[in-house]
C-alpha positions in Angstrom: -0.1 0.2 -0.5 3.0 1.9 0.4 4.2 2.5 -3.1 0.5 2.8 -4.1 0.4 6.1 -2.1 3.7 6.9 -3.8 3.0 6.6 -7.0 0.2 8.7 -6.1 2.3 11.4 -4.7 4.4 11.7 -7.6 1.9 11.8 -10.1 0.5 14.3 -8.3 3.8 16.6 -7.8 4.1 16.4 -11.4 0.7 17.6 -12.0 1.7 20.6 -9.7 4.3 20.8 -12.1 1.4 21.8 -15.1 0.7 25.0 -13.6 4.5 27.1 -13.8 4.5 25.1 -16.9 0.7 26.4 -18.0 2.4 30.0 -17.6 4.9 29.6 -19.4 3.1 28.6 -23.0 2.5 31.7 -24.3 -1.1 29.9 -26.3 -4.5 30.1 -24.9 -5.5 27.5 -23.0 -7.2 25.6 -25.4 -4.6 25.9 -27.5 -2.0 24.5 -24.6 -4.9 22.2 -24.1 -5.0 20.4 -27.9 -0.8 20.6 -28.7 0.2 18.6 -25.1 -3.1 16.2 -25.5 -1.4 15.5 -29.9 1.6 15.5 -28.7 0.7 12.5 -26.1 -1.2 11.3 -28.3 1.1 10.1 -30.9 3.8 9.9 -28.7 1.6 7.2 -27.4 1.2 5.6 -30.5 4.0 5.3 -31.1 5.4 3.7 -27.8 2.6 0.5 -27.7 2.9 0.1 -31.8 6.9 -0.3 -31.4 6.0 -2.5 -28.7 3.1 -5.1 -30.2 0.9 -3.6 -26.8 -1.9 -1.3 -28.7 -4.9 -3.2 -28.0 -8.2 -2.9 -30.0 -11.5 -2.4 -27.1 -14.8 -3.0 -28.4 -16.7 -0.7 -29.6 -18.4 -0.1 -26.4 -15.4 0.4 -24.3 -14.3 3.1 -27.0 -17.1 5.1 -26.9 -16.7 4.9 -22.7 -13.1 5.9 -22.6 -13.2 8.9 -25.6 -16.3 10.6 -23.2 -14.2 9.7 -20.5 -11.1 11.8 -22.9 -13.6 14.7 -23.3 -14.0 15.4 -19.5 -9.8 15.1 -18.8 -9.6 17.7 -21.3 -12.1 20.3 -20.7 -10.6 19.6 -17.2 -7.7 21.3 -18.4 -8.9 23.5 -20.9 -10.5 25.6 -17.2 -7.7 24.8 -15.6 -5.3 26.6 -17.9 -8.0 29.5 -18.1 -7.7 30.1 -14.3 -4.2 30.3 -14.5 -5.2 32.9 -17.2 -7.9 34.6 -15.2 -6.0 34.9 -12.1 -2.2 32.9 -11.3 -0.7 29.6 -10.9 -1.2 29.7 -7.2 -5.8 30.1 -7.3 -5.8 27.7 -10.1 -4.0 25.6 -8.4 -4.9 26.1 -4.8 -8.6 25.4 -6.3 -8.3 21.8 -7.1 -8.4 21.6 -3.2 -12.3 21.6 -3.2 -12.0 18.2 -5.3 -12.8 15.7 -1.8 -15.9 18.1 -1.1 -17.3 17.4 -5.4 -16.4 13.9 -4.5 -18.1 12.9 -1.7 -20.9 14.4 -3.4 -20.6 13.1 -6.7 -19.2 9.9 -6.2 -22.6 9.0 -4.7 -24.4 9.9 -7.4 -22.5 8.3 -10.2 -21.6 4.9 -8.0 -23.7 2.9 -5.1 -20.9 4.1 -2.7 -22.9 5.6 0.1 -22.5 8.9 1.9 -20.0 9.3 3.8 -20.1 12.6 6.6 -16.7 11.7 7.1 -15.0 12.5 3.4 -17.8 15.4 3.0 -16.4 17.1 6.3 -13.2 16.4 5.2 -13.8 18.3 1.7 -15.8 20.9 3.3 -12.4 21.5 5.0 -10.3 22.2 1.8 -13.4 24.6 0.6 -13.5 26.3 3.8 -9.8 27.6 3.0 -11.0 27.8 -0.7 -13.2 31.0 1.1 -10.7 32.1 2.9 -9.2 33.2 -0.1 -11.9 35.0 -1.5 -12.8 36.5 0.9 -9.7 38.6 1.1 -8.7 38.7 -2.6 -12.2 39.2 -4.2 -10.1 40.3 -7.9 -9.2 36.8 -8.7 -13.2 35.8 -8.7 -13.3 34.7 -12.5 -9.9 32.8 -12.0 -11.5 31.0 -8.4 -15.1 30.5 -10.6 -13.2 28.6 -13.7 -11.2 26.4 -11.5 -13.8 25.9 -9.4 -15.3 23.9 -12.3 -11.9 22.6 -13.6 -12.1 20.9 -10.4 -15.4 19.5 -11.0 -14.2 17.5 -14.7 -11.5 16.0 -12.3 -13.7 14.4 -10.2 -16.0 13.4 -12.5 -13.3 12.0 -15.0 -11.8 9.8 -11.9 -15.3 8.5 -10.9 -15.2 7.6 -14.8 -12.2 5.8 -14.5 -12.6 4.7 -11.4 -15.1 2.1 -13.3 -12.8 0.5 -15.9 -9.9 0.7 -15.1 -9.4 -2.9 -13.9 -10.0 -4.5 -17.1 -8.1 -2.2 -19.5 -3.4 -1.7 -19.2 -2.8 2.2 -18.2 -1.4 3.0 -21.4 -3.6 1.4 -23.6 -6.6 3.8 -21.3 -4.6 6.6 -21.9 -4.1 6.6 -25.5 -8.0 6.2 -26.7 -9.1 8.3 -23.6 -6.6 11.2 -24.6 -7.7 10.3 -28.1 -11.5 10.8 -27.1 -10.1 14.2 -26.1 -8.2 15.5 -28.5 -11.2 15.2 -30.9 -13.6 16.6 -28.3 -11.3 20.1 -28.2 -10.6 19.8 -32.0 -14.5 20.4 -32.3 -14.4 23.0 -29.8 -11.4 25.1 -30.7 -13.0 27.0 -33.9 -15.9 28.0 -31.8 -13.6 29.5 -29.2 -11.6 30.6 -31.5 -14.5 32.4 -33.5 -16.0 34.0 -30.4 -12.3 35.1 -29.0 -9.3 35.1 -32.0 -6.3 35.1 -31.5 -3.1 35.9 -33.0 -0.6 33.0 -32.2 -1.8 29.6 -33.2 1.5 27.8 -33.8 3.9 27.5 -30.3 7.1 29.4 -30.4 9.9 27.3 -30.3 10.7 27.5 -26.7 7.0 26.6 -26.5 7.4 23.5 -27.8 9.8 22.2 -25.4 7.5 23.3 -23.0 4.9 21.1 -24.7 7.3 18.0 -24.9 8.0 18.5 -21.4 4.7 18.7 -20.0 3.5 16.2 -22.3 6.1 13.2 -21.6 6.5 13.8 -18.0 3.2 15.7 -16.4 1.2 13.6 -18.7 2.4 10.5 -19.6 4.1 9.4 -16.8 2.0 11.3 -14.4 -1.1 9.8 -15.7 0.5 6.3 -16.4 0.9 5.9 -12.4 -2.6 7.7 -11.1 -4.1 4.9 -13.1 -1.9 2.1 -11.5 -2.5 3.9 -8.5 -6.2 4.1 -8.7 -6.2 0.2 -9.2 -5.4 0.0 -5.3 -7.6 3.4 -3.7 -11.0 5.0 -4.1 -11.2 8.0 -6.3 -11.9 9.9 -2.5 -8.3 9.1 -1.9 -6.8 10.2 -4.7 -9.1 13.2 -5.4 -8.6 14.1 -2.0 -4.5 13.6 -2.3 -4.3 15.7 -5.5 -5.2 18.8 -2.7 -0.9 18.1 -2.3 -1.1 19.3 -6.0 -1.5 22.8 -5.1 0.8 22.6 -2.0 3.2 21.2 -4.3 2.7 23.8 -8.0 2.6 27.0 -5.5 5.9 26.2 -4.3 7.2 26.3 -8.0 5.0 29.1 -8.5 6.7 31.1 -5.9 10.5 30.2 -6.6 9.7 30.3 -10.8 7.4 33.8 -10.8 7.4 35.7 -7.0 3.4 34.6 -6.8 3.8 35.2 -2.6 4.4 38.8 -3.8 1.1 39.0 -5.3 -1.1 37.4 -2.9 -2.4 38.1 1.3 -3.0 36.8 4.7 -6.2 35.0 3.4 -4.4 32.9 0.7 -2.3 31.7 3.3 -4.6 30.7 6.1 -7.0 28.9 3.1 -3.9 27.2 2.4 -3.8 26.0 5.8 -7.1 24.5 6.0 -6.4 23.3 2.8 -2.9 21.1 3.9 -5.0 19.9 7.0 -8.1 18.6 5.5 -5.0 15.9 3.1 -3.7 15.7 6.6 -6.2 14.2 8.4 -7.3 12.0 5.2 -3.8 10.6 4.8 -4.0 9.9 8.8 -7.0 8.4 8.0 -5.9 6.4 4.7 -3.0 5.0 6.9 -4.2 4.0 10.2 -7.5 2.3 8.7 -5.6 0.4 5.8 -9.5 0.9 3.5 -7.9 2.6 0.6 
């Protein structure tokens, strides 16, 4: 069980790094996600074909994975949108609402009984977001977009939990991200019509960051998280995702000095988020029912 949690935390650390990379890349959010998925899908396809591990799945399963991929693609679009409208720290800290969203949404999608303890732990995280919102109201739009990103992330994890045990992680990623790529491709023209941009192609430096994001923060991180999801609950995974702000914010402070942009309310809220994660990890390690 310890190795499973280690894999999960490595994945979360890598996801935390995507916030820093997202700010470095000059593309708008949907284009950033489109290129990120494109690079990842091509890499996965080549890897699986060269090793003879490319699997054919039933049509019904393919459509399920395509749907899950569309959800995670929307999560990424809203996440990077939150970064553009606020900053890396705010976008990341919104992910702490995952515990509360999971405690509410998971019983709707599954037969799992509503758990008051999980709800309470998730509510501690959302209380941290409220403190940040209360003291820093100029981040309102960025926070709202970040909360939508988290909701999509929670739904994705719950949907994944239903099929992860029956499909190899890399095969699952290929089909899901292919579905995400198709979804973003279909929506992109409408977005660009509403919000035109002069930059459609990444710069040379953007390509470097996109490849780094695709190979490490997408391929490696998703592979580790899918392995972990085979043994842990969706709630444990999503509440562990609350550490993504911890890792990402430390990096944002170091790279962008965002600590100079944030008031006292951010740190009080951040403390509550860390508390919610610590309590859940103690609960998991004590009862080993993950």
